N, C-alpha and C positions, 0 to 999 in steps of 0.2 A: 274275823280275821286277816293278819295283816299278810300279806304275800312275801315269800321269800324267792328268789331265784336258783330254778331247780340248778343243778350240776348236770351235766352232759353226760350221757352212760360211761363213756369212754374218751380221754383225749381227743380221739379222732373220730368222734361221733355222728351222725347224724340226727338230728333235733325238729323239731317240729313242734314249736308251743302253740296252744290252741288257748286263745284269751275265751275265757268263759264267764259269759255275758248272762247263767242262768238258765238257760234254756231245758227242757226236760230230756235231752236227746244227746246235752256235751259227753257224756262218758262213753256213746257210744260210738262217735267222732272217735275218741282217742283210743279206744277199745281197733275200729276199723283201720287207722294206722300202725298202730304195733302188729294187727294181724299180718299187717302188709310189708311185716320186718324193718321199722321207721320207730323209731323213738319219739312217742309224744308224751308231751305232759303238760298240763293245766296249771295256769296262772291268769293273776285279776286282772280286770282288765285296763287296772291303773298301773298297770306294771313299766318302767321306765325305762325308755330308748336306750338307756345305759345299761340297762341290764336284760334285756333284750340281744344287745351286740354281744353281750357277752358270754351268751349260749351261743354263738355262731350259728342261729337258725339255717337251716336249708330251707323255709318255707315258711308262714305263717298264716292260718286259719284261726277267723273271728266266727265264733260260734253262735246259734239262735238265741233267743232269752225273749220271756215276755213279756219285756218294754215295747213302748214305743217311739220310735228316734223322733217322732213329731211332738212329742212330750219337754216341756220346760227342765225334767229331771232324771231323763233318758240318760244310761250310762254310757260312757263315751271310753275313745282311747286315745293316744297322743296321736296324732294327725301327720307327723314325724314317719312314722309307722309305715307312711306309704312312700316315703322318699330314700327306705333303708335300702334298694335294689332287690330286695326279697320277697319272691313271690308269695303272694296274699291273698287266699280263698274266704270269701265273707260268704257263711250258710244264713238264709233265711236273714235273723236283726243283723247279721254280719255283714251281709249284702247292703241293704237300708244304708248300716251306718260308715260304709266305705265309699256308697254312690253320692249319700249326700255329702260327705266331707270331699270328695271328687268334682261337686259340681252337678249331679243327677238330681233330679224332685224325686220324693219319698211323699205318697199319700196315703192317708186311712181308707181302703177301700169302704163300702157298700155294706158291706158283712163279710164274718171274718171265714175265711175257705179254711178247709179244715176236712183231707183225705186225699183220695187220687184225681189223679187229674195225668190227662194225655200230654204228654211234651211233644211238641214237634220243631226237630232243630231247621235253624236259618240257614247256618253257615257253616261250612267245616270246623274243626278248632282240636286244639291238642287235647285240651280241658273234655269234649264229646267225641273223640276220635274214638272208634271202632261201635258206636252204638249202631243202632237202627235208626232210622228217620225220624218213625217214630215209637214211641215208649209211655210206660206207666212212671209217673212219679208223686210221693207223698208232700201232700201239703200239710201246713200249720203257719197260719199267719193273717194280720189283721190291717196290717199295710203292706202295699207293694210301689215301685218304679211307674211311675206315672209317665215319665220325659226323662230321655236322654239328650245329654249333649255331645255336638260333637266328638268329644272325646272320648265315647263309647261307642262297642259295636255290640248290639246283639246278636246273641248265640240261637236262641229257641224260645218258644212262645207254649202258651196253652191255650186253648180259646178264651179264658177271664184274665189271662194275665201276659199284655207282650213282651214284657223283660223278663222273662223265666230266669235265664241265663245269659250273662253279659259279662265282658270285661274290659278294661281301658286301652286304649292304643298306646297309650305313650308308659306308664308303669305297668309293673306285673300284677293288677290286680285282676280277679275274676270272682264274678258272684254267681249263687244260685239263689233261687227263691224258694225253693224246694229243698228237702232234707235227704239227701243224697245216703246218709249213713245208717238208715233203717230198710228192714229188711222189706215193706211196702214198699221200695224204691228198686227195682230187680236188677236195674245198671248202676246202682250207686255206687257198688264197690268200684265199678271198673272207672265211675269219673274220680273218685277219689284216688284209685291209683294213679291214671294219668297222669292228674295234681303233681305227685308224689314223685312219679318218675317221668314223665316227659316233659316238664314245667319245674321240677324243683329240681331233676337229674340227684333222685337219690339212689343209692346202688339194694336197700332191702338188705343191709347184713345183720341187722340189730338182732338179737337172741335173748333168750333169759340167762343165759349165760353171762353174758355181759353185764346183766344186771346184778351179778352175783358180786362179780366182780368192784363192780362201782359201790353195792351196797357194803361192801365190805372195807371199802376201803374210807367212805364216811363215817362208817361208825368207828373205826379205828382213830380217825380226825377227831372226835366229836369226845370219842369216849377219853383218849389216851389214856394212862395207866390205873382210871378209876375204874370202882368194881360197877356193875350194872345190875338192879335188881329185874326180873322179869315175871310177872303173874300168870300161870299158864292152868289153862280149864284143861285142856285134853283134845280142845277143837283145834280145826285145823289151822286156824289165822294166829293161834297164843302157838302151837307145835314149830310151824315154819319160820314164826317170827325168834325161837329158842334157837334153834335150828340154827339158824342167819347169825345172832349172835354170837354162838356158842363157834361157828368158823371165825370168826372176826376177832374173838376175845377171850376164847379157851375159860378156863378157872375164874377169870374177870366175872363170868356170867355165874349169879345164884339165882334159881327159881325158887317159886314158891307157890305151891299148891295148895287152896284152900275148900275143906270140905262142906259147903256150908247148906248141907241137906237139901241140897236141890237139884242134885244130879241124875245122870241117867242113872240104868242098872249096871254095878261091878264099873262106875265110872271111875272110882281113885286106884283101884288096882288095874285099871289100863293106863292110866295117866301116872305110875309109879313103876310098872312093867314098861314101856314104852322111853322115857325121860332115862332112867336111870341103867336101864340094861339095855337100851337098844343104842341109845343116844350119849350115854356114859354123863349126864350133866350133871351137875352138882345139884339137889332137890330137897328144899325142907317143904312138910305135912305136916297141914295142922287142920284137927276137926274142930270146928268150930258152928255145928250144925245145930245146936239148942240154940246159941245164942242170935242167931238168921231166924230161926223158926219163932222164937219168943217174940222179936220184933214185930213179924208177920200175921201175929197174931191177932186176928177180928179185924185185916187191916182189907179190901176187896179194889180200891182202885188202883188202876196199872199203874198210872207215874209214881204213886206211895212208894207202892210195893218196889218199885227199881231205885226212886231215891235212898229208901231206907236199905235196901242190900246195897246201895253204894258207899251209904255211909259208914255201915257195920264193916263193909268189905275194907276202908281204910282203914278202921280201928285195928281189926285184925291184922292186916299187913305192915302196921306198924308196931303192932307188937310183935308179929314174926322177925320183922326185921330190926328191932332195935340194937340187935349188940352187932350188926355189922360195922366196919368201918371202911372208910375210904368210898363210900357208896356216896354217888353223887349223882346218878341218871336210874328214871324207870323205864322201863321197855314195855311196850304195849301194841298187839296186831292189830292196830285200827286199820282198817281198809278203806279204803274212798267210798263206798255205799255208805259205811259210817257216817262220815263226814257229812256227806249230801241230807242225810236223814237227819241230821242233828243241827243240822244250819248254818253248817260251818263251811260250806261251800267256797271257793275261791272268789266267787261274783258276789258273797255276802248277800243274795235277791234268793238264795234257797230254803225255804218253810220248814219252819221245825217240825218234822214227820214224829218223831219220838226221841226218849230220853235215853243214849246210849253210854252205859254206865264207865265203858273205856275211853269215852272221848269229853275232856275236862278237869278236872278239879282235882283229880287224885292227886297230879305230881307237887300242884300247889297246897296243897294239905299238907303233904308228908316234905316240901322242901325240894324237889327233887326237878332234874332237868329231865327233859323228857325224850327218850327216843323212838321213835315209829319210822321203821324202816320198811314199814305194808303200806304204809299211807297210802301211795297212789297207785298202788294195783288192787285191778278186780281178782275177784275171786278165782276163776279160773286162772288167771295169770298166778294166785298165789299156790295153785294145785301144780301147776307147770314149772315154780320155783322150789316147791318139795321134792320133787323130781330130781331136776337139778341137782340138790342136796342130798340127793340117796337118800332120803325118809321113802319107808316101807309104804308097798300099794294101799292097804288097808289103813294106813294112817293118815295119808295124803287125800283121799277120797271119802272119807268121812265127811256125813250132811251136818250144816251148820248147825252148831246149836246155840242160844241165847245168851247170854252172859248171866243174865237176870236167871239162869235153869228155868226149872220148870215153876218158878215161881209165876211166868205168864204163860202156861200151859195149863196150869191149873187155877181158872177164870172165877173170879170170888175171892173166896179167903182159902189162905194156904194153911193146912194142918198135915201133919205126919201122914194121918190116916187117909187123906184125900191123895197124896204123894204116891206113898204106895200103891194106892189104885190105881194111878195113870203110871205109874213104873209097869205094872203087870200087862197093863194094855199095850202099853206105846213097844213093849218087849216083843208080843204076839206080832203088833203090826209088822216090824223091822224083820223077824224069821220070816213070814210070810210072802213078804218084801225083796228079803235076799233069793229064800229057794224059789220065788218065780224070777231070778234073774233082773229084776226090775229095778235094784238098787242105785246101780251105777247109770240107769239111763232118767235116773229122777235126779232135781236140784236137793230137793229137801222132800222130806216124810216123814209123818209125828202124830201123836194121840193128842187130842186136848180133851179136859175135864172140863163140862158145864156145868154151871151153876143151878142148874135146876133138874129136879127127878123127874119122870116120868110113868105111866101107869102099864103093867106088863101083867102075863101071865106066866107061870111057870110048872109046871105040873098041873095041880089042881086047885092052887093055889092063886091067887094077886099080890103082886108085888110093887112098889114105889122106889123106885130105883134109881141112881147116875143114866145121867147120858152123855156118849164118848162122843167127839167127833172125830173124822179122820182126815187128815190135811196132807195133800202130797200135789208140790207144781213141780214145772218142767221151768226153767231160768239160765240164762247162761252167764247174767252180770248182778239177777237181786235186785235188777233197780225196778226189773218188771217181770214179771212172772205170770205162765197162764196154769188153770189145775189141770193133774195130770189125767188123762183118760184111761184110769187103771180098768182092765177087763172085769165087769162082772161078777164072774168065777171065784176071781181074787178076791176081792171085797165080800164076797161072801161068805167063804170061809175066814178069812180074819173077823168079820160080825161074829161068825156064830160062836169060834174058838172065845172071844171074848168073851160073850156072854155067855157061856159054859162054863169059863175057864177062872172068869175074877169075877169074884163073891161082890154083888154091891152096885152090877151095872147091867142094864135090860134093853136100851136100847146105843144102836149105834147110827151114826148118821154122818155125810161122807159131802168135806164142804167145796165147791164147786166155783169157790168166787177166786176172779185173777186181780192180780195187783198191774198198774191201780185198778178199781179205786179200793180196792181192799188191800191190808198189810197179809204178808205172808205169815205172819205169828199172829194169832188172833189177841194180843196185849201188850 
């Protein structure tokens, strides 16, 4: 991925660029900074000094990462970054890199340290102001600073790490061996706020309304008087994307909704009603369900399903937009977690977990330039954006739905009968979760049809029918998630209703896997 210089959210805004070295918690740093009211944006480590200067940063953060600064091919940043006179905070790998470039010694530890550690403050400093003298922090590293030159001051230590927090005497560089952005570091938020407000002197005035102004201006500048096509699915991301584009360019936007036969119950009606009647957006609806289901016949591998759906989507999209003129842009509701999971992170070092059909080849295939106004946002931020845009609450807080639809929730072969069976189960699950007032408390909840059958007994007869798994997770950013502890009586009601009301199911199981190591979706 080629890094571009992000534009500040407003002409007089406060911006904190985060150099992304591929750490698993990098997105959490951005979230914590934005939650404090300061705009954070992720950039590649290769960002030039000219690009950084153009952003007028109030401070800079160097993220953690999986590499070792002791390796010959370790990712680097421009050393001139430390001469900008802007405060710099290095976290884990960011500490190692900054310390090494500024004259300290970094060496591999005997064993990788992962987990809680007891931090003891050595000296008072703005970065650690207001913290107890001893507190818990979360470590995750294989290297550590083992020698400080006289240019550095040690701020805190742990039993196994003598320089767990440091600062440079002459340059505004600060470093933390641990991760202040994770909840396992209870006072981590205070440390980040100290950096933002005590050291960088931010005011914390950034709000989502400011992002709307920025995004509208960016869209208008990029698009001009040309038309934009936006594929909508009824999900939060594409709906908010469409609403934002409509605010920016009005009738220059044409939305296309493709019924691929893989949708939730009554999804087509919901989308048409919301976009046409509530938002007054121009909408084209195409029923291509037969073509999609024909492509998927006999296919069982998840990635192959996604590829087939993506290819067919392009063909149908081309046909649906063939008569439009002055169209040069395609809009997509890509979010930052989508980019990371597709291996297109800013550092170019993130592993590809799964293929996202809305990240990649569609614009190239159709000859369009890409508009992705939500690309730097997390799911909860998109919901807040939807509220600012005036979208109905039930639309803004809908649970995510995968781009390939139920094709990745029907594990194994996708057929019309199996889809109908799953829709019926999913509808019962959502009804009971909503009735129990749990829907807004869960990040995602859905049913999965497994490719196995089990023996059961109904009445006086033996059955051999399908197994359905229920999945419910709690998450803030969807990069990590924990399985939801739904009360047993609610699970029992859902199970009883599915088995009694959906012909073809005789067993219901509950998924208690967290992400990682599992993903939220099964495929």
